[in-house]
N, C-alpha and C positions, 0 to 999 in steps of 0.2 A: 756909428756903424751903418753902412749903407745896405738897405734891404733890396734884394732883387726879386721883382714880381714879374711873372709872365702875364701875357694878355688874358689867358684863361683865369688866372687867380684874381686879376683885377675885376673880372666879370662874375666872381663868386665861386669859381671852381676850386675844390679842396681835395683834389686827387693826389697831390704830392705829400709824401711823408717827410718827417723832420730829417731823415737821413739824407735826403736829396740836397739839403742845404740851400733851398730856394725859398724866398719869402721870410717870414718871421719864424724860422725853424727853431730858434733857441726857446722861444716861448712855448711852441708846440711840444718840444722835448720835455720841458718842465711840467706841462699839463699832463702828458702821458705818464710821467713818473709819479705825479700826485694821484692820478687815477689808479695806477697799479698799487700804490701804497694803501689807498682807501679800500680797494678790492681785497687785498690780503688781510687787512684789519677786520673787515666784515666777515670774511671767510673764517678767520680764527675765532671770532665771537659767535659765529653761527647766525649772522644777521642777513645772509643772502636769501633772496626770494626762493631760490630752488632748495636751499637747505631748510628753510622754514616750512615749505610745502612738503618736503620729504618727511620731516619729523612729525608734521601734522597728520599725514596719512598713516604713518607708522603707528602713531598713538591711537588714532580712531579705528584702525583695522587690526589692532593687535588681537590675537586669538583669545577667546573667553571660554570658560568652562561652564556649561549649563548644569543646573542642579540635577542630580540623578533622580529619576522618577521613583517614587516610593512604591512599596508593594500594594498600597491601597489604590493607586492610579488616580489620585486627586491632586488638585493644585493647592500648594501650601504657601502661606505667607513667608516672605523672605527668600523664596526660591529665585534663582537666576534663570530666566526663561525668555522665550521669543514669542512675538505676536505675529501670526501669519494671517494674511488676508486671502479670501477665496477668489475675489475678482481679479486681483493683480498677480497672484501666485508669488507675492513678495512678503516681506516682513517689515514691521515698524522700525524706523531708524531715525536718528537725530544728528544734527550737525551743530555743535556748540560755537563754531566760528561764524556761522551765518546768523548774525544777530538781527532780530526784527525790531527790538527795542532794548532798553536798558535791562529789562528783566526777563526777556523771552528770546528764544532762538528756534530755528525752523525744524520741522519734522517731515519725513517723507516715507514712502513705502518703497524699499529698495529691492532690487533684483539679487543683490549679494546676500545669499542665505546662509553663509558660513558664520557660526557664532563668533562675534567680535565685540569690541567695546561699544560701538555705536548702535548695534541692533539687539542688544540684550538689556533686559529691564528686571526690576524687582517689584513685587506686589506687596503693598503695605495696607494694613487695616486702617480705616478712617476712625480716628479717635474723637472726633467732634460730636456735635449734637446730631442725632438722626431724626427719623420721622416715626409715625405710628407703626409702620411696617417693621421697623427695626426692633420695636418693643415686643413684637409678637414672637420673635426668635431670640434665643440666647446663644450667640456664637462665642463659646468660650474656648474652642480649640483653635489650632492654627490652620485649619482647612478653609479654603474659600468656598462660600455657598452661593447659590442662586438667590438674587435679591439683596445681597450684601453690598455695602458701600466699601469701595476700595480706592487706593491711590496707586498710580503707576509711576515709578521713579527710575532715573538712569542709574547705572551701576557706578560705584565709586572709582572704578578704574578709568572711566571717561571723564567724569566731573566729580571732584571730591565732595562737594556739598549736595550732590544727587538731586537735581531739579525734578519737578513734577510735570506729568502730562496734563495739559490745561486746554480748555476751550472757553470761549466767551461769546455772548450774543453778537450777531452780525450787525454792524453799524456802517455808516457811509465811509468811515475811515479804517475800519477793522474787518477784514474778510480775507478769504483765501486768494492766492495770487492769480490763479487762472480760472477756476470755476466760479469764483465770487460767492462761495458758500461760507458757512461758519468755519473759521480757521481752527486748526489744532496745532498747538505749539508746546514747547517745554518752558516752564516758568520756575523761578527761584522761590516764589511764594506759594505755600501750601494751604491756600484758602479753599472755600467751598467750590470755586470754579475748577478745582483739580480733582473733584470727587466723581467717581464713575460707579455704575451699578451693573453687575453681571446678570444678564437675563437669558432665559431659555428662548430658543428660536421659535418654536411652534406656539402660536398664541392660544391654541386650544388647551395646551397643557402648561401654560406659563404659570398660572396660579398654583397648580398642583406641584410644580417643581421648585417653588420658592422654599428655601430652607434646606434643599438637598445639596450635597457636595458637588463641586464643579469638576468634571473629569478632565484629564489632560488630553490633548490632541483631538478634542471634540469641538464642533462648531458652536459658538456662543455669540451673543451680541453685547456690546458695551454701550450703555446709555449714559449720557452726560446729565448728571443730577440737576444742574442749575438751569439747563435749557430743555431737557427731555428730548434731545436729539441724539441719534445714534452715531457713533464714530464710524467713518466710512473711508474708503479709498477706491479710486477708479483709475482706468488707464488714461489718465490725463498727464501728459509728460511734464515733468518738473526738472529743469536743468540746474545743476549745481556743480561744485568742484569734483564730486564723485561720479559724474556722468549724467545720464538721463534716467531719472527715477520717476516715481508717481506721486501725485499730490495727496495729502491728507486733509480731511475736512470732516464736518459733522452734518449729516443729513440722513433722514430716515427714508429709505426706499421701500415703501409699502404699497402693494397693489390692493386697492379696495374695489370690490365688485358688488353689484346689486344682486341680492339674493331673493328668495321667495317672500311675498307679502311685503315688499318694500324694505326688507332688512338688508343691511350691509354686512358683507362677509369680508373680513380682513385676512389676507394671506400672510405667510411668513416674510421676514425681511429679505431683501435681495442679496445677491452675492457681494455687493459692495459693503454691506453691513455685517458680513459673516467673518468672524475671527476665531482663532483657536490658540490656546496656550500650549506651546511646544517646549518640552523639557528633554533631558538626555535619555538615551536608552538605558534601562536598568542593567547593571552588571550582574553576571551570574556569580553565585557564591553565597 
């Protein structure tokens, strides 16, 4: 069979379709049929990139029901709640598809404040060994108290095994992407690096408030027990598949001023370190 090629085709031009019957049109027709068959097969199996992205967003953004606020107005273990930051006016969120390692994936502070699978979490009591301060208080109820060790986990609707919120010391190979601070991630291992302590903001009343219940929708601080740094978020843009969000990291924003007679007076933590547990509005009845 004699193939007919134009001067443009011989120079690399591929503007003719197989219907024109110019050049190697039979092979082009077979390739188009094979590509169409492969496309229909991937579409049937749900392997197309657009289908995978659509199902991923639908799973991560599916509506979630926050735990109803109890009559006492305190945070309880096992409640489904959100963590809001005062500096970014956003809430803590995670992305299981953005893997940072084999055991961790990324967290951000998102502008999307509607309760969904990726921005709702559960509070769990730390069952491991504590310190001397834990021995001073007997927390036998299900209420979260100031000075108590907790763990923050994803909801089972997002990830069945419910990873933990984790942070680790800053190293030359482990740090937050943009600010180069101590990174905050979600991890599948629930070790000491996933333990946090709920603290009162005002340092003058911090010791007095230890052992008291933590109210909902009230500003608090979360200190990482392994590094003694406070969880923070700032208006540092973090771009991911959900848009432009804000970076999560650990750093204590404390202003220390020199007082009288050479004493140093420490102020409260900055807006970047101020968080609050948000639950649902109580229903009447």
